[in-house]
PAZAPA-4460 file (N, C-alpha, C; in steps of 0.05 Angstrom, whole numbers, plus 32768, in hexadecimal, padded with zeros to 4 digits):
% residues 180
    n_x    n_y    n_z   ca_x   ca_y   ca_z    c_x    c_y    c_z   seq   type   mol
   8233   8530   78F4   8238   8530   7910   8254   8523   7914     1      M     A
   8263   852E   7927   827D   8524   792B   827E   850A   7939     2      G     A
   8294   84FB   7937   8295   84E0   7943   8292   84E2   7961     3      V     A
   82A0   84F7   796E   82A0   84F9   798A   8282   84FF   7993     4      K     A
   8273   850E   7985   8257   8513   798D   8246   84FA   798B     5      L     A
   824A   84EA   7976   823C   84D2   7972   8243   84BF   7989     6      I     A
   825C   84BC   7990   8264   84AB   79A5   8256   84B4   79BF     7      V     A
   8257   84CE   79C5   824D   84D9   79DD   822E   84D3   79DF     8      L     A
   8220   84D7   79C9   8203   84D2   79C9   81FE   84B4   79CB     9      K     A
   8210   84A4   79BF   820C   8487   79C2   8211   847E   79DE    10      F     A
   8225   8489   79EC   822B   8481   7A08   8213   848B   7A1A    11      K     A
   8208   84A2   7A13   81F2   84AC   7A24   81D9   849A   7A22    12      A     A
   81D4   8491   7A09   81BF   847D   7A04   81C4   8463   7A14    13      F     A
   81DC   845A   7A11   81E3   8440   7A1D   81E2   8441   7A3B    14      L     A
   81E8   845A   7A46   81E7   845E   7A63   81CC   8456   7A6D    15      K     A
   81B8   845C   7A5F   819C   8454   7A68   8198   8436   7A63    16      Y     A
   81A5   842A   7A52   81A0   840E   7A4C   81B2   83FB   7A5C    17      V     A
   81CB   8402   7A62   81DB   83F1   7A6F   81EF   8400   7A82    18      M     A
   81FB   83F2   7A95   820D   83FF   7AA7   8229   8405   7A98    19      S     A
   8239   8416   7AA5   8253   841D   7A9A   8264   8404   7A96    20      A     A
   8263   83F2   7AA9   8275   83DA   7AA8   826B   83C9   7A91    21      E     A
   8252   83C6   7A8E   8247   83B6   7A77   824E   83C2   7A5C    22      A     A
   824E   83DD   7A5B   8255   83EB   7A42   8271   83E6   7A3B    23      L     A
   8283   83EA   7A51   829F   83E6   7A4B   82A6   83CA   7A43    24      E     A
   8298   83B7   7A4F   829C   839A   7A48   8292   8394   7A2A    25      E     A
   827D   83A0   7A22   8272   839E   7A06   8286   83A9   79F2    26      A     A
   8291   83C1   79F8   82A4   83CE   79E7   82BE   83BB   79E4    27      I     A
   82C9   83B2   79FB   82DF   83A1   79FB   82DA   8387   79E8    28      K     A
   82C3   837B   79EC   82BC   8364   79DB   82BB   836A   79BE    29      K     A
   82B0   8380   79B8   82AE   8389   799B   82CA   838D   7990    30      A     A
   82DB   839A   79A0   82F7   83A0   7995   8305   8386   7992    31      I     A
   8303   8374   79A4   8312   8359   79A3   8308   834A   798D    32      V     A
   82EC   834B   7986   82E3   833C   796F   82EE   8346   7956    33      A     A
   82F0   8360   7954   82FB   836C   793A   8319   8364   7938    34      V     A
   8328   8366   794D   8344   835E   794C   8348   8342   7946    35      I     A
   8338   8331   7951   833B   8314   794C   8333   830E   792E    36      D     A
   8321   831D   7924   8319   8318   7908   832E   831E   78F4    37      R     A
   833D   8333   78F8   8351   833B   78E6   836B   833F   78F4    38      F     A
   837B   832C   78F6   8394   832C   7907   83AD   832C   78F5    39      E     A
   83BF   833F   78FC   83D8   833F   78EF   83E9   8329   78FA    40      L     A
   83EE   8315   78E8   83FB   82FD   78F2   841A   82FD   78EE    41      K     A
   8423   830B   78DA   843F   8308   78D4   8448   8322   78C4    42      E     A
   845F   832C   78C9   846C   8342   78BB   8484   8338   78AD    43      V     A
   8487   833D   7893   849C   8332   7882   84A7   8348   7870    44      I     A
   84BF   8343   7865   84CC   8356   7853   84D0   8349   7838    45      T     A
   84D2   835B   7824   84D8   8350   7809   84DE   8366   77F5    46      G     A
   84DC   8360   77DB   84E2   8373   77C7   84CC   8373   77B3    47      T     A
   84C1   838A   77AB   84AB   838B   7797   84B5   8385   777C    48      V     A
   84A8   8373   776D   84AF   836B   7753   849B   8373   773E    49      V     A
   8483   8378   7747   846D   8381   7734   8459   8393   7744    50      K     A
   8451   83A7   7737   843E   83B9   7744   8423   83BC   7733    51      V     A
   840D   83B8   773E   83F3   83BB   772F   83E4   83D3   773B    52      G     A
   83CB   83D4   7733   83BA   83EB   773C   83B5   83EA   775B    53      E     A
   83AF   83D2   7763   83A8   83D0   7781   83BA   83BB   7790    54      T     A
   83CB   83AD   7781   83DC   8399   778E   83F9   8399   7782    55      T     A
   840A   838B   7791   8426   8388   7786   842E   836B   778D    56      C     A
   8442   8361   777F   844E   8347   7784   8469   834D   7791    57      D     A
   846F   833C   77A5   8488   833F   77B5   8497   8325   77B7    58      V     A
   84B0   8327   77AF   84C2   830F   77B2   84D0   8311   77CD    59      E     A
   84D5   82FA   77DA   84E2   82F8   77F3   84FA   82E7   77F0    60      R     A
   850F   82EC   7800   8528   82DB   7801   8520   82C0   780E    61      D     A
   8527   82AB   7801   8523   828F   780B   8506   8289   7814    62      N     A
   84F4   8294   7807   84D7   8290   780C   84C6   8294   77F3    63      A     A
   84AE   8289   77F3   849E   828C   77DB   8495   82AA   77D7    64      P     A
   8491   82B2   77BF   848A   82CD   77B9   846D   82D2   77C1    65      A     A
   8466   82EA   77C7   844B   82F1   77D0   843E   8300   77B8    66      L     A
   8428   82F6   77AE   841A   8303   7796   8401   8310   77A2    67      Y     A
   83FA   8326   7794   83E3   8335   779B   83E2   8340   77B6    68      D     A
   83F9   834C   77BE   83FB   8359   77D8   83EC   8373   77D6    69      V     A
   83D8   8378   77E7   83C8   8391   77E4   83D7   83A8   77EC    70      R     A
   83D4   83BE   77DC   83E0   83D7   77E1   83D1   83E6   77F9    71      L     A
   83B6   83DE   77FC   83A7   83EA   7814   839B   83D4   7823    72      S     A
   839A   83D7   783D   838F   83C2   784E   8371   83BD   7849    73      A     A
   8364   83D0   7840   8347   83CF   783B   8344   83CC   781C    74      I     A
   8338   83B7   7813   8337   83B2   77F6   831A   83B6   77EC    75      D     A
   830A   83C4   77FC   82EE   83CC   77F2   82F2   83E3   77DD    76      D     A
   82DD   83E8   77CF   82DC   8400   77BC   82D6   8417   77CD    77      D     A
   82EB   8425   77D8   82E8   843B   77EA   82E5   8456   77DB    78      L     A
   82D6   8467   77E6   82D1   8483   77DB   82E9   8496   77E5    79      Q     A
   82F6   848D   77FA   830D   849D   7806   8323   848A   780D    80      T     A
   833C   848F   7802   8352   847F   7809   836B   848E   7806    81      Y     A
   8381   8483   780F   839D   848C   780A   83AE   8474   7808    82      C     A
   83BB   8472   77F1   83CA   845A   77EA   83E7   8461   77E3    83      V     A
   83FA   8453   77ED   8415   8456   77E3   841C   843F   77D2    84      T     A
   8425   8447   77B9   842B   8433   77A5   844B   842F   77A5    85      V     A
   8454   8418   77AB   8472   8414   77AC   8480   8412   7791    86      P     A
   8497   841A   778E   84A6   8418   7775   84B0   83FC   7772    87      A     A
   84B2   83F2   7759   84BE   83D8   7755   84D9   83D8   7760    88      E     A
   84E1   83C0   7769   84FD   83BC   7776   8500   83C9   7790    89      N     A
   84EB   83D6   779D   84EF   83E1   77B7   84EB   83CC   77CA    90      S     A
   84F8   83D1   77E2   84F4   83BF   77F9   84DA   83C4   7805    91      S     A
   84CC   83B1   7810   84B3   83B5   781B   84AF   83A4   7835    92      V     A
   849D   83AE   7846   8495   839E   785E   8478   8397   7859    93      V     A
   8471   837E   785C   8456   8374   7855   844A   8366   786F    94      V     A
   8432   836B   7875   8424   835E   788B   8411   8348   7881    95      G     A
   8412   8332   788F   83FF   831C   7888   83E7   831E   7899    96      I     A
   83D0   8323   788F   83B7   8326   789C   83A7   830E   789B    97      I     A
   839C   8303   78AF   838C   82EC   78B0   8371   82F5   78BA    98      E     A
   835B   82ED   78AB   8340   82F4   78B2   832F   82DF   78A3    99      G     A
   831E   82E9   7892   830E   82D8   7882   831E   82C7   7870   100      L     A
   8335   82D3   7866   834A   82C5   7857   8364   82D1   785C   101      K     A
   8379   82C4   7859   8394   82CE   785D   839C   82E1   7845   102      T     A
   83A4   82F8   784C   83AD   830C   7837   83C5   831B   7841   103      E     A
   83D3   8327   782D   83EC   8338   7835   83E5   8354   782D   104      A     A
   83F0   8366   783C   83EC   8383   7838   8406   8391   783A   105      V     A
   840C   83A5   782A   8423   83B5   782C   8422   83C6   7843   106      L     A
   8438   83C7   7854   8439   83D7   786B   844C   83F0   7866   107      L     A
   8464   83EA   785A   8477   83FE   7855   8487   83F9   783B   108      R     A
   8492   840E   782F   84A3   8409   7818   84BA   841B   7818   109      C     A
   84D1   8414   780C   84E9   8424   780C   84E9   843A   77F7   110      S     A
   84DA   8434   77E1   84D8   8449   77CB   84BA   844A   77C2   111      E     A
   84B1   8461   77BD   8496   8467   77B6   8494   846D   7799   112      V     A
   8481   8460   778B   847B   8465   776D   8468   847B   776D   113      Q     A
   8453   847A   777E   843E   848E   777E   842E   848F   7797   114      A     A
   8422   84A5   779E   840C   84A7   77B2   83F2   84AB   77A4   115      F     A
   83DD   849E   77AD   83C3   84A2   77A4   83B0   84AA   77BA   116      R     A
   83A1   84BF   77B8   8391   84C8   77CD   8375   84CE   77BF   117      I     A
   8360   84C3   77CB   8345   84C8   77C0   8334   84D1   77D8   118      K     A
   8327   84E8   77D5   8314   84F1   77E8   82FB   84FA   77DB   119      I     A
   82E5   84EB   77DD   82CD   84F1   77CF   82D1   84EF   77B1   120      G     A
   82CC   8504   77A2   82D0   8502   7786   82EA   850D   777C   121      G     A
   82FD   8513   778D   8316   851E   7787   832D   850A   778A   122      K     A
   833D   8506   7774   8352   84F3   7776   836D   8502   7770   123      T     A
   8380   84FF   7782   8399   850E   7782   83AF   84F9   7781   124      F     A
   83C0   84FC   776C   83D7   84E7   7767   83EF   84F7   7764   125      I     A
   8404   84ED   7772   8420   84F8   7771   8430   84E1   7767   126      V     A
   843F   84E6   7752   8452   84D1   7746   8468   84DF   7739   127      D     A
   8479   84D0   772A   8490   84DC   771C   8489   84F1   7709   128      K     A
   8470   84F1   76FF   8468   8505   76EB   845C   851F   76F8   129      D     A
   845B   851E   7713   8451   8537   7720   8438   8530   7730   130      G     A
   8428   8545   7735   840F   8542   7744   83F7   8546   7730   131      A     A
   83E3   8535   7733   83CB   8539   7725   83B3   853A   7737   132      T     A
   839F   8548   7730   8386   8549   773F   8371   8545   772A   133      L     A
   8363   852C   772E   834D   8525   771C   8357   8524   76FE   134      N     A
   836F   851B   76F9   837A   8519   76DE   8387   8533   76D4   135      G     A
   8386   8548   76E1   8392   8562   76D8   83AE   8563   76E5   136      T     A
   83C2   8567   76D4   83DE   8569   76DE   83E0   8586   76EB   137      N     A
   83E5   8587   7703   83E5   85A1   7712   83FB   85B3   770A   138      L     A
   8413   85A9   7703   8429   85BA   76FB   8422   85C8   76E0   139      A     A
   8416   85B9   76CC   840E   85C4   76B3   83F7   85D9   76B8   140      Q     A
   83E4   85D2   76CA   83CF   85E6   76D1   83D9   85FF   76DD   141      W     A
   83ED   85FC   76EF   83F8   8615   76FB   8407   8625   76E7   142      M     A
   8415   8618   76D2   8422   8628   76BD   840E   8638   76AE   143      N     A
   83F6   862C   76A9   83E1   863B   769A   83D6   8651   76AB   144      K     A
   83D4   864E   76C6   83CB   8664   76D7   83E1   8679   76D7   145      V     A
   83FA   8673   76D6   8410   8686   76D7   840D   8697   76BC   146      H     A
   8409   8689   76A6   8407   8696   768D   83EE   86AA   768D   147      T     A
   83D9   86A1   7699   83C0   86B3   769C   83C6   86CB   76AD   148      D     A
   83D5   86C7   76C2   83DC   86DE   76D5   83EE   86F1   76C7   149      M     A
   8400   86E8   76B5   8412   86FA   76A7   8402   870A   7691   150      N     A
   83EE   86FC   7686   83DB   870A   7672   83CD   8720   7680   151      T     A
   83C2   871B   7698   83B3   872F   76A8   83C4   8745   76B0   152      L     A
   83DE   873F   76B8   83F2   8752   76BE   83F8   8766   76A7   153      K     A
   83FB   875B   7690   8401   876A   7677   83E7   877D   7671   154      G     A
   83D1   8773   7674   83B9   8782   766F   83B6   879B   7682   155      L     A
   83BC   8796   769B   83BB   87AA   76AF   83D2   87BE   76AC   156      L     A
   83E9   87B6   76A3   83FF   87C9   769F   83FB   87DA   7686   157      Q     A
   83EB   87D1   7673   83E9   87DF   7659   83CD   87ED   7658   158      N     A
   83BD   87EE   766C   83A4   87FA   766D   83A4   8813   767F   159      S     A
   839C   882A   7673   839B   8842   7684   8385   883E   7698   160      P     A
   838B   8847   76B0   8378   8845   76C6   8370   8862   76CD   161      I     A
   8356   8868   76CB   834E   8884   76D4   834E   8885   76F2   162      A     A
   8356   889B   76FB   8358   889F   7718   833E   88A5   7726   163      G     A
   8327   88A4   7718   830E   88AB   7723   82FD   8894   772B   164      N     A
   8309   887C   772C   82FC   8864   7734   82EB   8857   771E   165      G     A
   82EF   8860   7706   82E1   8852   76EF   82EC   8838   76EA   166      A     A
   82DD   8825   76E0   82E5   880A   76DA   82F6   880A   76C2   167      V     A
   830C   87FC   76C1   831F   87FB   76AB   8311   87EA   7695   168      A     A
   8317   87F1   767D   830C   87E1   7666   831F   87C9   7660   169      A     A
   8321   87B8   7672   8333   87A1   766D   8321   8789   766B   170      I     A
   8327   8778   7656   8318   875F   7653   832C   8749   7657   171      V     A
   8329   8738   766C   833C   8723   7672   832C   8708   7673   172      F     A
   8333   86F7   7662   8326   86DC   7662   833A   86C8   7667   173      E     A
   833C   86BC   7680   834F   86A8   7686   834E   8690   7673   174      P     A
   8364   8684   766D   8366   866D   765B   8367   8653   7669   175      Q     A
   836B   8655   7685   836F   863D   7695   8354   8634   76A0   176      T     A
   834C   861C   769A   8333   8611   76A6   8338   8609   76C3   177      P     A
   8323   8609   76D3   8327   8602   76EE   832C   85E3   76F2   178      S     A
   8339   85DB   7707   833D   85BF   770A   8324   85B4   7718   179      V     A
   8318   85A0   770B   8300   8593   7714   8307   857F   772A   180      Q     A
***
């Protein structure tokens, strides 16, 4: 079910339970409660000195370094995400979030080392070595597909085709496995 449909059904249900003014007030209170819980307190700049899997360390001019700056604002084990990995020595903008504990999160970077995208069981990474999908280098995979297509082209060019609609006696077995 789409989000809009769920919201519409929820609103219809609440219409029977409370007035429109009470509903609006309840939604405002819920939004304020979330904003108050995780508030962006400060935005600062610095330079990345170390990059890890989920965090980086940032040095600042005339201020203490920030360690374990999160690359993603959400640090749960997510099944779907998009993360920008900054390059070392790149300039960055970092936000300080206060909630249950004070943490820093990467907001922007001047140079990108990699992009990581995960949706369900598929992981797509773009970095200096190219693009990979679930560990398969896509440029190498496409080169193999190209070789398979040339093999098929050669088979078709060298096989006589009867004009009566008969099936050609061509056996083609691609050598390229599918990307999982």
